[in-house]
N, C-alpha and C positions, 0 to 999 in steps of 0.2 A: 696072566687072567685066566679065573675060572665067570665059563658060562652060567646065566640067570636065570634058571625053570622057575617063569612063571605068567600069568595070564599080566597079557598089561594093565588090564584096570588095578592087577596088585602089586608093581611099575607104580606106581604112578600113588595108590593107597602113599604108598615105601615113601614114593621123595617127598609126597605132600608133607605127611608125616613130620620122614625130616624140617624141614625148614620152617615150617612151624613151630618148631623144637630148637630152633637157626641152630644144628646139625649137620655137617657135607654129608652128600647121599654116601662118594665117591671114597671124602680119606676120611669123617667124619672130627675134622671140626671147627670150630668155630668160626658162625658167617654173623654179618655185620651184612643187612640190609641188603641178603640174597647174593652179596658176594665171604667166596668160602679166604676163610683166615688162615688155614691150615696147609696140608703142601702141596694138596693140590689148582691150591685159588685161583677155583673155577666160579665162574659167577657160572648162578642159575635159573636167575628169572625167568630166562625162555623157557625152560622143564619147569617152574615154576605156571607158566605162563596156561605151557601146555599140560603139565597135567589138571585144570583147572577150567580150560578147552573139552579138553575129552571130560572127562568127569558129569562137569552139568550138563553135558551133548547127551550123556546117557543115562547120564538123569529125567530128564526132559522136561517139558519145562513149567509139571506144577514142583519136584524135588528141585528145577536149578535157582532155584526165590532164598530158599534153603543155604543150601549148599553156598551161596553170591554170601551171606551173611556170615556166615555161619564161618565160610575162612574172608572177607570184609576183617572182623575182631582183629585177626591173628594175624594183618601188615600192616608194619610199621607207618605212621600216619604222613611220614618223610614217603612215602614211599605207596597211599592210594594214590587214585585218580584220581582224577581232582575233576 
């Protein structure tokens, strides 16, 4: 296992980008509703929520609403909070 030399924000961006594209950040497998269908079979929902929380917190209150709207459009209807 190799160490990744990135800042926490870069890691969050990478996780968010991968999950938005339904690609597992760990193994590159296809994902369905935050669940990897590839080799690792990992559920990425907790990481997705944490990455979005950290992103909105660092963006401040003015950028949080914009970020929330942008990411919400990428969440499948079955997974969106009600």
